[in-house]
KEKE-3310 file (N, C-alpha, C; in steps of 0.2 Angstrom, whole numbers, plus 5000, padded with zeros to 4 digits):
npx = (4782:4775:4780:4781:4780:4793:4788:4776:4780:4787:4776:4769:4776:4778:4765:4763:4760:4771:4780:4770:4770:4773:4787:4791:4803:4816:4828:4845:4846:4834:4835:4846:4839:4828:4833:4834:4822:4817:4824:4819:4806:4808:4804:4791:4792:4791:4801:4801:4809:4810:4819:4822:4834:4846:4860:4873:4885:4882:4868:4868:4879:4875:4864:4870:4880:4872:4864:4851:4837:4834:4826:4810:4810:4806:4804:4811:4811:4822:4832:4822:4811:4802:4788:4786:4793:4785:4772:4775:4780:4768:4759:4765:4767:4753:4749:4757:4752:4739:4741:4748:4742:4747:4746:4749:4757:4773:4781:4794:4799:4801:4802:4800:4798:4792:4780:4774:4772:4763:4752:4749:4745:4734:4725:4722:4716:4724:4731:4742:4758:4768:4784:4795:4786:4778:4789:4793:4798:4792:4794:4789:4796:4803:4802:4801:4794:4781:4779:4780:4769:4758:4759:4758:4744:4738:4741:4738:4744:4755:4772:4780:4796:4800:4794:4791:4788:4777:4769:4768:4760:4748:4744:4741:4729:4728:4723:4725:4726:4731:4744:4761:4774:4790:4803:4818:4823:4836:4845:4847:4852:4864:4871:4872:4879:4891:4908:4920:4932:4945:4944:4940:4950:4960:4954:4955:4969:4972:4968:4976:4973:4970:4963:4951:4956:4952:4940:4924:4914:4899:4889:4874:4861:4848:4846:4858:4867:4861:4861:4873:4879:4876:4883:4896:4899:4899:4909:4920:4921:4924:4936:4944:4944:4951:4964:4968:4964:4963:4951:4939:4929:4918:4912:4897:4893:4883:4884:4897:4896:4888:4897:4907:4900:4897:4909:4918:4928:4942:4940:4940:4953:4960:4954:4951:4946:4935:4928:4910:4905:4902:4890:4895:4909:4907:4902:4913:4922:4915:4913:4925:4928:4933:4924:4909:4902:4887:4873:4864:4849:4849:4862:4861:4854:4863:4875:4870:4870:4883:4890:4896:4900:4891:4889:4876:4871:4860:4843:4833:4827:4821:4823:4824:4828:4841:4847:4848:4860:4869:4871:4873:4863:4866:4867:4873:4890:4900:4896:4896:4910:4913:4905:4910:4923:4921:4915:4926:4935:4930:4936:4943:4936:4924:4919:4919:4909:4898:4898:4894:4880:4863:4855:4843:4834:4830:4831:4836:4827:4817:4813:4809:4798:4790:4787:4780:4769:4764:4761:4750:4741:4738:4732:4722:4714:4711:4703:4692:4687:4683:4673:4664:4661)
npy = (5304:5319:5332:5349:5359:5370:5384:5385:5386:5398:5407:5405:5410:5424:5428:5430:5441:5454:5449:5440:5427:5419:5413:5403:5401:5395:5389:5384:5372:5374:5386:5382:5372:5379:5389:5389:5389:5401:5409:5406:5411:5424:5441:5438:5431:5432:5431:5424:5425:5415:5415:5403:5397:5407:5417:5429:5423:5411:5409:5422:5422:5411:5417:5427:5420:5411:5420:5425:5436:5450:5445:5446:5447:5438:5439:5435:5421:5411:5400:5397:5385:5372:5373:5387:5392:5388:5394:5408:5410:5407:5417:5429:5427:5426:5439:5446:5440:5444:5458:5458:5449:5434:5425:5412:5401:5394:5381:5371:5354:5349:5357:5368:5380:5378:5371:5382:5391:5383:5382:5395:5399:5390:5395:5407:5404:5402:5396:5381:5375:5361:5358:5344:5334:5320:5312:5300:5294:5285:5286:5291:5297:5308:5325:5331:5321:5323:5335:5335:5327:5334:5345:5340:5336:5348:5354:5360:5357:5344:5341:5328:5320:5308:5293:5284:5292:5298:5286:5284:5295:5293:5281:5286:5292:5304:5313:5308:5317:5328:5327:5328:5321:5327:5327:5330:5346:5347:5341:5351:5361:5356:5354:5367:5374:5368:5370:5374:5362:5367:5376:5368:5359:5368:5372:5361:5359:5371:5366:5355:5343:5328:5322:5310:5305:5307:5308:5315:5322:5326:5332:5335:5333:5333:5321:5315:5325:5330:5319:5313:5301:5295:5305:5304:5291:5292:5302:5295:5284:5291:5297:5286:5281:5291:5288:5281:5288:5304:5314:5326:5338:5349:5360:5365:5378:5376:5361:5360:5366:5357:5346:5351:5353:5340:5336:5331:5335:5331:5321:5327:5330:5321:5324:5334:5348:5361:5377:5380:5377:5386:5383:5380:5377:5367:5357:5356:5349:5337:5332:5326:5318:5302:5296:5300:5304:5306:5314:5321:5324:5331:5328:5315:5315:5323:5315:5306:5313:5318:5306:5299:5288:5285:5285:5284:5291:5288:5285:5282:5284:5295:5294:5282:5279:5283:5273:5262:5261:5271:5273:5269:5264:5267:5265:5275:5271:5256:5250:5260:5262:5250:5250:5261:5258:5247:5254:5262:5252:5248:5256:5265:5259:5256:5269:5274:5266:5271:5284:5283:5280:5285:5299:5294:5305:5312:5323:5336:5345:5349:5361:5369:5362:5364:5377:5378:5371:5380:5391:5385:5383:5395:5401:5393:5395:5409:5408:5401:5410:5420:5414:5412:5425)
npz = (3950:3950:3940:3939:3924:3917:3912:3919:3932:3932:3929:3941:3951:3947:3948:3961:3974:3982:3997:4001:4004:4019:4026:4038:4050:4061:4065:4062:4052:4046:4039:4030:4022:4017:4009:3995:3991:3996:3988:3975:3977:3978:3978:3983:3995:4012:4025:4041:4056:4070:4080:4087:4086:4088:4086:4084:4080:4075:4069:4063:4054:4046:4039:4032:4024:4017:4010:4012:4013:4024:4038:4047:4063:4078:4096:4111:4112:4109:4118:4127:4136:4128:4128:4130:4119:4108:4112:4113:4101:4093:4098:4094:4080:4077:4079:4069:4057:4057:4056:4043:4032:4026:4009:4010:4021:4024:4032:4038:4042:4058:4069:4084:4080:4067:4071:4079:4068:4060:4068:4070:4057:4055:4064:4059:4047:4036:4021:4023:4020:4021:4021:4019:4024:4033:4039:4050:4066:4075:4088:4103:4112:4107:4105:4093:4085:4089:4086:4071:4068:4072:4064:4051:4052:4051:4039:4022:4010:4008:4007:4003:4005:4001:3993:4004:4015:4010:4010:4024:4028:4021:4027:4040:4037:4030:4017:4000:3989:3995:3997:3989:3981:3982:3983:3993:4000:4004:3995:3984:3992:3996:3984:3980:3990:3992:3993:3980:3973:3975:3985:3995:3997:4001:4013:4021:4021:4029:4041:4044:4039:4029:4014:4015:4027:4040:4053:4055:4067:4076:4089:4097:4101:4113:4119:4120:4124:4136:4145:4155:4156:4143:4136:4140:4136:4122:4120:4125:4116:4104:4108:4109:4096:4090:4093:4082:4071:4065:4073:4071:4079:4078:4090:4098:4108:4118:4120:4123:4136:4143:4143:4152:4163:4166:4170:4159:4152:4150:4141:4129:4125:4116:4104:4090:4092:4086:4083:4081:4064:4049:4036:4024:4026:4035:4025:4017:4024:4027:4015:4012:4023:4029:4037:4045:4061:4070:4078:4071:4061:4049:4044:4041:4029:4021:4019:4010:3998:3997:3997:4007:4021:4037:4054:4065:4080:4089:4097:4089:4072:4060:4047:4038:4025:4023:4030:4023:4014:4017:4030:4048:4062:4079:4097:4111:4116:4116:4104:4095:4093:4087:4075:4069:4066:4058:4047:4042:4039:4026:4017:4003:3992:3997:3999:3986:3981:3988:3983:3970:3971:3969:3978:3990:3993:3982:3967:3967:3963:3971:3977:3967:3963:3975:3975:3963:3967:3978:3970:3963:3973:3979:3968:3965:3977:3975:3964:3969:3978:3970:3963:3973:3976)
capx = (4782:4772:4785:4778:4785:4796:4784:4770:4783:4788:4770:4766:4780:4777:4758:4762:4762:4777:4779:4763:4771:4776:4791:4792:4809:4819:4834:4850:4844:4828:4839:4849:4834:4823:4837:4833:4814:4816:4827:4815:4800:4810:4801:4785:4794:4792:4805:4800:4813:4807:4824:4823:4842:4848:4866:4876:4890:4880:4863:4869:4883:4871:4860:4875:4883:4867:4861:4844:4835:4833:4820:4806:4813:4802:4808:4810:4810:4828:4834:4816:4808:4798:4781:4787:4795:4778:4767:4777:4780:4761:4756:4768:4765:4746:4749:4760:4747:4733:4743:4750:4740:4750:4742:4751:4762:4777:4785:4799:4802:4798:4805:4795:4796:4787:4774:4771:4770:4757:4746:4746:4742:4727:4721:4720:4713:4728:4734:4748:4762:4773:4790:4797:4780:4778:4794:4791:4803:4788:4797:4786:4800:4806:4797:4801:4789:4775:4778:4779:4763:4753:4759:4755:4737:4736:4744:4734:4749:4761:4777:4784:4802:4801:4787:4790:4786:4770:4765:4767:4754:4742:4743:4737:4722:4729:4720:4730:4726:4735:4751:4764:4781:4794:4810:4820:4827:4843:4849:4850:4856:4871:4874:4873:4883:4897:4913:4924:4938:4951:4942:4939:4957:4963:4952:4958:4976:4973:4967:4981:4969:4971:4957:4949:4961:4950:4933:4920:4909:4895:4885:4870:4854:4847:4846:4865:4871:4858:4862:4880:4881:4877:4888:4903:4900:4900:4916:4925:4922:4927:4943:4948:4945:4956:4971:4969:4963:4961:4943:4937:4923:4915:4908:4893:4893:4879:4887:4903:4894:4886:4903:4910:4895:4898:4916:4921:4933:4948:4939:4941:4960:4963:4950:4953:4939:4935:4922:4905:4906:4897:4887:4900:4915:4905:4901:4920:4925:4910:4914:4932:4929:4933:4918:4905:4898:4883:4866:4860:4845:4851:4868:4859:4852:4868:4879:4868:4872:4890:4892:4900:4897:4889:4887:4871:4872:4853:4840:4829:4828:4815:4826:4826:4830:4848:4850:4849:4866:4874:4871:4871:4861:4869:4866:4880:4893:4905:4893:4898:4917:4913:4902:4914:4929:4919:4914:4932:4938:4928:4941:4941:4931:4917:4917:4917:4902:4892:4898:4890:4873:4859:4852:4836:4830:4828:4835:4838:4822:4812:4811:4805:4791:4786:4785:4774:4763:4762:4757:4743:4737:4736:4728:4715:4710:4708:4697:4687:4684:4680:4667:4659:4658)
capy = (5310:5325:5338:5355:5362:5377:5389:5385:5388:5405:5410:5404:5415:5431:5430:5431:5448:5454:5447:5436:5420:5419:5407:5404:5396:5397:5385:5384:5368:5377:5391:5379:5369:5384:5395:5389:5390:5408:5412:5405:5415:5431:5446:5435:5428:5436:5427:5426:5421:5415:5415:5397:5396:5414:5420:5431:5419:5405:5410:5428:5420:5407:5421:5430:5415:5408:5426:5426:5442:5451:5442:5449:5443:5437:5441:5431:5414:5407:5397:5395:5379:5370:5376:5394:5394:5387:5399:5415:5411:5408:5424:5435:5426:5428:5447:5447:5438:5449:5464:5458:5442:5431:5421:5405:5400:5388:5378:5365:5350:5347:5361:5372:5386:5375:5370:5388:5393:5379:5384:5402:5398:5387:5400:5413:5400:5403:5389:5380:5371:5358:5355:5338:5331:5312:5309:5297:5289:5281:5286:5296:5301:5313:5330:5332:5317:5326:5342:5334:5324:5339:5350:5336:5336:5355:5356:5359:5354:5341:5340:5322:5320:5302:5288:5281:5298:5298:5281:5286:5300:5289:5276:5290:5294:5310:5313:5307:5323:5333:5325:5327:5319:5333:5327:5334:5352:5347:5340:5357:5364:5353:5355:5374:5377:5364:5374:5371:5357:5371:5379:5362:5357:5373:5372:5354:5361:5375:5362:5350:5336:5325:5319:5303:5303:5309:5307:5321:5321:5331:5329:5341:5332:5333:5314:5313:5330:5331:5313:5313:5294:5295:5310:5301:5285:5295:5305:5289:5280:5295:5298:5280:5281:5297:5286:5278:5292:5311:5315:5332:5338:5355:5360:5370:5381:5371:5355:5361:5368:5350:5343:5355:5352:5333:5334:5326:5339:5327:5317:5331:5331:5317:5326:5341:5352:5367:5381:5378:5378:5388:5377:5378:5374:5359:5352:5355:5343:5331:5329:5322:5313:5295:5294:5304:5301:5312:5313:5325:5322:5334:5324:5308:5316:5326:5310:5303:5318:5318:5299:5297:5284:5289:5281:5289:5289:5290:5279:5280:5289:5297:5294:5275:5279:5283:5268:5256:5260:5276:5275:5264:5267:5264:5268:5277:5265:5252:5249:5266:5261:5244:5253:5266:5254:5243:5258:5263:5246:5247:5260:5269:5255:5257:5276:5274:5263:5276:5290:5281:5279:5291:5300:5293:5311:5316:5324:5342:5350:5349:5368:5371:5359:5367:5384:5377:5369:5386:5395:5382:5383:5402:5403:5389:5399:5415:5406:5399:5416:5424:5411:5414:5432)
capz = (3953:3946:3940:3935:3919:3919:3912:3925:3938:3931:3930:3947:3955:3945:3950:3968:3976:3987:4004:4001:4006:4025:4027:4045:4052:4068:4066:4056:4047:4042:4035:4025:4018:4013:4005:3988:3990:3997:3982:3969:3978:3976:3982:3986:4001:4018:4029:4048:4060:4077:4085:4091:4086:4085:4089:4078:4078:4071:4064:4059:4049:4041:4035:4027:4020:4013:4006:4014:4014:4031:4041:4052:4069:4084:4102:4118:4111:4109:4124:4132:4136:4122:4128:4129:4112:4104:4113:4112:4093:4091:4099:4090:4073:4075:4078:4063:4052:4057:4053:4036:4031:4019:4005:4012:4026:4023:4037:4036:4046:4064:4075:4088:4075:4062:4074:4080:4062:4058:4073:4069:4050:4056:4068:4055:4041:4030:4019:4026:4016:4025:4018:4023:4028:4033:4042:4056:4069:4079:4094:4106:4117:4103:4104:4085:4082:4091:4081:4064:4067:4072:4058:4045:4052:4050:4033:4017:4005:4012:4002:4005:4002:3998:3993:4011:4018:4007:4013:4031:4028:4019:4033:4045:4035:4026:4010:3995:3985:3999:3997:3983:3982:3979:3985:3999:3998:4006:3989:3981:3997:3997:3978:3979:3995:3993:3990:3975:3976:3977:3992:4000:3999:4005:4020:4024:4023:4035:4047:4044:4037:4022:4011:4017:4032:4046:4055:4057:4072:4078:4094:4099:4102:4120:4122:4121:4128:4143:4148:4156:4154:4136:4133:4142:4131:4115:4120:4126:4110:4100:4110:4107:4089:4089:4094:4076:4065:4068:4074:4071:4083:4079:4096:4099:4116:4123:4120:4128:4143:4146:4144:4157:4169:4168:4171:4154:4147:4148:4135:4122:4124:4110:4098:4086:4093:4083:4085:4076:4058:4044:4032:4018:4030:4036:4019:4014:4028:4026:4008:4012:4029:4029:4041:4049:4067:4071:4080:4067:4056:4042:4041:4038:4022:4017:4017:4004:3992:3997:3996:4013:4026:4043:4060:4068:4087:4092:4099:4083:4066:4055:4040:4037:4018:4023:4033:4018:4011:4019:4038:4053:4068:4085:4103:4113:4119:4112:4098:4091:4090:4082:4069:4066:4063:4052:4041:4040:4035:4019:4013:3997:3988:4000:3998:3979:3980:3990:3979:3964:3972:3969:3985:3991:3994:3976:3961:3967:3960:3976:3979:3961:3964:3980:3973:3959:3972:3981:3965:3961:3979:3979:3962:3966:3982:3973:3959:3973:3981:3965:3961:3978:3976)
cpx = (4780:4777:4782:4783:4787:4792:4779:4773:4784:4781:4767:4769:4778:4770:4757:4764:4768:4775:4772:4764:4776:4780:4794:4798:4811:4825:4839:4848:4838:4831:4842:4844:4829:4826:4835:4826:4813:4819:4822:4808:4802:4806:4794:4786:4795:4795:4804:4804:4811:4813:4825:4831:4844:4854:4869:4882:4888:4874:4864:4874:4880:4868:4864:4877:4878:4863:4854:4842:4834:4827:4816:4808:4807:4807:4806:4809:4816:4830:4828:4814:4803:4791:4781:4788:4788:4774:4769:4777:4773:4758:4759:4767:4757:4745:4751:4755:4741:4735:4745:4749:4743:4745:4743:4756:4766:4781:4789:4801:4798:4800:4799:4793:4791:4781:4770:4768:4763:4751:4744:4743:4734:4723:4718:4717:4717:4731:4741:4752:4767:4778:4793:4792:4782:4784:4791:4797:4799:4791:4794:4790:4804:4800:4796:4795:4782:4773:4776:4772:4758:4753:4756:4747:4734:4737:4739:4738:4755:4766:4782:4790:4803:4794:4786:4787:4778:4766:4763:4761:4748:4739:4739:4731:4723:4727:4725:4731:4730:4743:4755:4772:4786:4801:4812:4824:4834:4847:4851:4854:4863:4875:4876:4878:4890:4903:4917:4929:4944:4949:4942:4946:4961:4961:4955:4966:4977:4972:4971:4978:4970:4964:4956:4953:4958:4942:4930:4914:4905:4890:4881:4863:4854:4848:4853:4868:4868:4859:4870:4882:4882:4883:4895:4904:4902:4908:4921:4926:4926:4935:4947:4949:4950:4963:4972:4968:4961:4953:4942:4930:4922:4910:4904:4894:4889:4882:4893:4901:4891:4892:4907:4907:4896:4904:4920:4926:4939:4947:4940:4948:4962:4959:4953:4946:4940:4928:4917:4907:4900:4895:4892:4906:4913:4905:4908:4923:4921:4912:4921:4933:4929:4926:4915:4902:4894:4876:4862:4855:4847:4857:4866:4857:4858:4873:4877:4869:4879:4894:4898:4897:4896:4887:4882:4870:4865:4849:4835:4830:4822:4816:4828:4829:4837:4851:4852:4857:4871:4875:4870:4869:4863:4867:4873:4883:4898:4902:4896:4905:4917:4910:4907:4920:4927:4918:4921:4936:4935:4932:4938:4936:4924:4914:4915:4910:4897:4892:4894:4883:4869:4857:4845:4831:4829:4833:4837:4833:4816:4809:4807:4798:4787:4784:4780:4768:4760:4758:4750:4739:4734:4731:4721:4711:4707:4703:4691:4683:4681:4673:4662:4656:4653)
cpy = (5315:5331:5343:5357:5369:5383:5391:5388:5396:5409:5410:5409:5422:5433:5432:5438:5448:5453:5443:5429:5420:5412:5407:5398:5399:5394:5385:5379:5370:5382:5388:5376:5373:5389:5395:5391:5398:5412:5412:5410:5422:5435:5444:5433:5433:5431:5429:5422:5421:5416:5409:5396:5403:5416:5423:5427:5413:5407:5417:5426:5416:5412:5424:5426:5412:5414:5426:5433:5444:5449:5447:5444:5444:5438:5436:5424:5409:5406:5396:5388:5378:5374:5383:5396:5393:5393:5406:5415:5411:5414:5429:5434:5427:5435:5449:5446:5442:5455:5464:5451:5440:5427:5414:5406:5394:5387:5372:5361:5349:5351:5365:5378:5384:5374:5376:5391:5390:5381:5391:5402:5396:5392:5405:5411:5402:5397:5388:5374:5368:5355:5350:5335:5323:5309:5306:5292:5284:5281:5292:5300:5307:5319:5332:5328:5320:5332:5340:5331:5329:5343:5346:5336:5343:5357:5355:5357:5351:5339:5334:5321:5313:5298:5286:5286:5298:5293:5282:5290:5296:5284:5279:5293:5301:5309:5312:5313:5329:5332:5324:5325:5324:5332:5331:5340:5352:5345:5346:5361:5362:5355:5363:5377:5373:5368:5370:5366:5361:5374:5373:5360:5362:5374:5366:5356:5365:5371:5356:5343:5334:5322:5312:5301:5306:5308:5314:5320:5327:5328:5335:5339:5331:5326:5312:5318:5331:5325:5312:5306:5293:5299:5307:5295:5287:5298:5300:5286:5285:5297:5291:5279:5286:5294:5282:5282:5299:5311:5322:5333:5346:5355:5366:5372:5377:5365:5355:5362:5361:5346:5345:5353:5344:5331:5329:5330:5335:5323:5321:5331:5327:5320:5333:5345:5359:5371:5378:5381:5381:5382:5375:5375:5367:5355:5351:5350:5337:5328:5324:5318:5306:5292:5299:5301:5307:5310:5317:5322:5324:5330:5318:5309:5319:5321:5307:5307:5318:5311:5297:5293:5287:5284:5286:5286:5292:5283:5277:5285:5289:5296:5287:5275:5279:5277:5262:5255:5265:5276:5269:5267:5263:5268:5271:5271:5262:5250:5254:5265:5256:5247:5257:5263:5250:5248:5260:5258:5245:5251:5264:5265:5256:5264:5277:5272:5268:5282:5289:5280:5285:5292:5298:5299:5315:5319:5332:5348:5351:5357:5371:5368:5362:5373:5383:5375:5376:5390:5392:5383:5390:5403:5398:5393:5405:5413:5405:5405:5420:5421:5413:5421:5433)
cpz = (3948:3946:3936:3929:3921:3918:3917:3931:3938:3932:3937:3952:3953:3947:3958:3971:3981:3994:4005:4003:4012:4025:4034:4047:4058:4069:4060:4051:4043:4037:4029:4020:4014:4009:3998:3986:3991:3991:3976:3970:3977:3981:3986:3993:4007:4024:4037:4052:4067:4082:4089:4091:4083:4090:4083:4075:4073:4066:4060:4053:4044:4036:4030:4022:4015:4008:4006:4016:4022:4033:4045:4058:4075:4090:4107:4118:4111:4116:4129:4132:4130:4122:4128:4123:4108:4106:4112:4104:4091:4092:4094:4082:4072:4075:4071:4057:4051:4054:4045:4034:4025:4015:4007:4017:4024:4029:4035:4042:4052:4070:4078:4084:4070:4065:4076:4073:4059:4062:4071:4062:4051:4059:4064:4048:4035:4028:4021:4021:4021:4021:4022:4027:4028:4036:4049:4059:4074:4086:4098:4111:4113:4103:4097:4082:4084:4086:4074:4063:4067:4066:4052:4046:4051:4043:4027:4011:4009:4006:4005:4002:3998:3998:4000:4015:4016:4010:4020:4032:4027:4024:4039:4043:4031:4019:4004:3991:3988:3999:3990:3986:3979:3979:3991:3997:4000:4000:3986:3985:3997:3990:3977:3984:3995:3989:3984:3977:3978:3984:3997:4002:4003:4013:4024:4026:4029:4041:4048:4043:4030:4020:4013:4023:4039:4047:4057:4061:4074:4084:4097:4102:4110:4123:4123:4125:4135:4147:4149:4155:4147:4133:4134:4137:4124:4115:4121:4119:4105:4101:4109:4100:4087:4090:4087:4070:4068:4068:4075:4074:4083:4086:4098:4107:4120:4124:4125:4135:4147:4147:4151:4163:4171:4169:4166:4150:4146:4142:4128:4121:4117:4103:4095:4086:4090:4085:4079:4070:4054:4040:4027:4021:4032:4030:4016:4018:4027:4020:4008:4018:4027:4032:4044:4055:4069:4074:4076:4062:4049:4040:4039:4031:4018:4015:4011:3997:3992:3996:4001:4018:4033:4048:4064:4075:4090:4094:4094:4078:4062:4048:4038:4030:4018:4026:4028:4016:4015:4026:4042:4059:4074:4091:4106:4117:4114:4105:4093:4089:4085:4075:4065:4062:4057:4046:4038:4036:4028:4014:4007:3992:3991:3999:3991:3978:3982:3986:3973:3965:3972:3976:3985:3992:3988:3971:3961:3964:3965:3977:3973:3961:3969:3978:3968:3962:3975:3976:3963:3967:3979:3973:3963:3971:3980:3968:3963:3976:3976:3963:3966:3978:3970)
residu = (MET:ASP:VAL:PRO:ALA:GLY:PRO:SER:LEU:GLU:LEU:SER:VAL:SER:ALA:LEU:PRO:PRO:ARG:SER:ILE:ALA:VAL:VAL:LEU:GLY:THR:ARG:PRO:GLU:LEU:VAL:LYS:LEU:THR:GLU:LEU:ILE:ARG:LEU:LEU:GLY:PRO:ALA:ALA:HIS:VAL:VAL:HIS:THR:GLY:GLN:HIS:TYR:ASP:GLU:GLU:LEU:SER:GLY:ARG:PHE:LEU:THR:ASP:LEU:GLY:ILE:PRO:ASP:PRO:THR:TYR:LEU:THR:GLY:ILE:GLY:GLY:GLN:PRO:ARG:ALA:VAL:GLN:ILE:SER:ALA:GLY:LEU:ALA:GLN:LEU:ASP:ALA:LEU:PHE:LEU:ALA:GLU:PRO:PRO:LEU:ALA:VAL:VAL:VAL:GLN:GLY:ASP:THR:ASN:ALA:ALA:LEU:ALA:GLY:ALA:LEU:ALA:ALA:ASN:ALA:ARG:SER:ILE:PRO:LEU:VAL:HIS:VAL:GLU:ALA:GLY:LEU:ARG:SER:HIS:ASP:ARG:ASN:MET:PRO:GLU:GLU:HIS:ASN:ARG:VAL:LEU:ILE:ASP:ARG:LEU:ALA:ASP:VAL:LEU:CYS:ALA:ALA:THR:PRO:GLU:ASN:ARG:GLU:ASN:LEU:LEU:ALA:GLU:GLY:VAL:ARG:ALA:ASP:LEU:VAL:ASP:ILE:THR:GLY:ASN:THR:VAL:VAL:GLU:ALA:VAL:HIS:SER:GLN:LEU:PRO:SER:SER:ASP:GLU:ARG:PHE:ALA:HIS:LEU:GLU:ARG:LEU:GLY:LEU:THR:PRO:ASP:GLY:PHE:VAL:LEU:ALA:THR:VAL:HIS:ARG:PRO:GLU:ASN:THR:ASP:ASP:PRO:ALA:ALA:LEU:ARG:ALA:ILE:LEU:THR:GLU:LEU:ALA:ALA:LEU:ALA:ALA:GLU:VAL:PRO:VAL:VAL:LEU:PRO:LEU:HIS:PRO:ARG:THR:ARG:ALA:ARG:ILE:GLU:ALA:ALA:GLY:LEU:VAL:GLU:LEU:LEU:ALA:PRO:LEU:ARG:VAL:THR:ARG:PRO:LEU:GLY:TYR:ARG:ASP:PHE:LEU:ALA:LEU:ALA:ARG:HIS:ALA:ALA:LEU:LEU:VAL:SER:ASP:SER:GLY:GLY:VAL:GLN:GLU:GLU:VAL:THR:VAL:LEU:GLY:ARG:PRO:LEU:VAL:VAL:VAL:ARG:ASN:SER:THR:GLU:ARG:PRO:GLU:ALA:MET:ALA:ASP:PHE:ALA:THR:LEU:VAL:ALA:PRO:GLY:PRO:GLU:LEU:GLY:ARG:ALA:ALA:ARG:ALA:ALA:LEU:ALA:LEU:GLY:ALA:GLY:GLY:ARG:ALA:ARG:LEU:ALA:ALA:LEU:PRO:SER:PRO:PHE:GLY:ASP:GLY:LEU:ALA:SER:ARG:ARG:ILE:VAL:ALA:LEU:LEU:GLY:ARG:LEU:VAL:SER:SER:ARG:GLU:THR:THR:TYR:ALA:ALA:ALA:ALA)
# end
């Protein structure tokens, strides 16, 4: 892995004018994963929030907790269908980039916000940097798979988190010189946001939980929440598991609404349902959970940093690196319960083994590498323009 030296990083950042790097995001996972990058860019960062996920209770709290500077907000996007989110985001970003042209645009992952940012950059011939490039589930039923493939075809710099991600890109014909293995920014996000042990234990005590004595579950993906049969299967298995060990379920309002619409509220009774958690509070619980059960892509990465076992309830995953040691992929239904009990049966010894393993997603320096790549990208383009003049 090509790791830029410290001085080159400092020079690359200091040479960037204020608000010259547009960081386009729209969801809470993007906020988490881009926080350190934004911090390193300092005044050069112009954060643009599309509002794909925006509400004061969740996104507003994330912005405050993570210390992200006030973004430029787009309007009329949150809660809209996918095509509307992308088209409305593209139109507003195009106008913004015309009025205030950035030297480069950064997008992360595979969200509708990221695709809108990529298309807007391409339309204005602005260099595009894709953080977390090369993830592939090979599942065309996932809207995110379409988004990430399109973004990768448009990007000028592709920041692959792992060697496997780089190989995916090369197999699709992406030029090798456009791809850098940087690691995943989630590693530094977890390290920087994980509360101290005293804070974590105090949080557990407030909730009446003991370390390694509970399961932490999250359910939010449409493939699970929008299918009443899948939602029933997941909640049924979690409720049965709760007869053996406390199961904590932070519940997003959208998921709660789906549960109510499907007539499944009674399945919540055995669970310890909480309101949605801020990122630090979530990490505090995840660090001491005996097991996590989730359909989240980010949680698949976070458990590899925290050293915790995970049951992934999805039809497919774009993060096979986590499956080798930390996670098991299952469909909704009895397989979930069997996998959960098998993971719990590994006990303290199994968790100690995981805690000793390095994360496959890098060493916690991804954001520094990406900022250095940004500096080199801008510098090389300025040199090219100067030569042409």
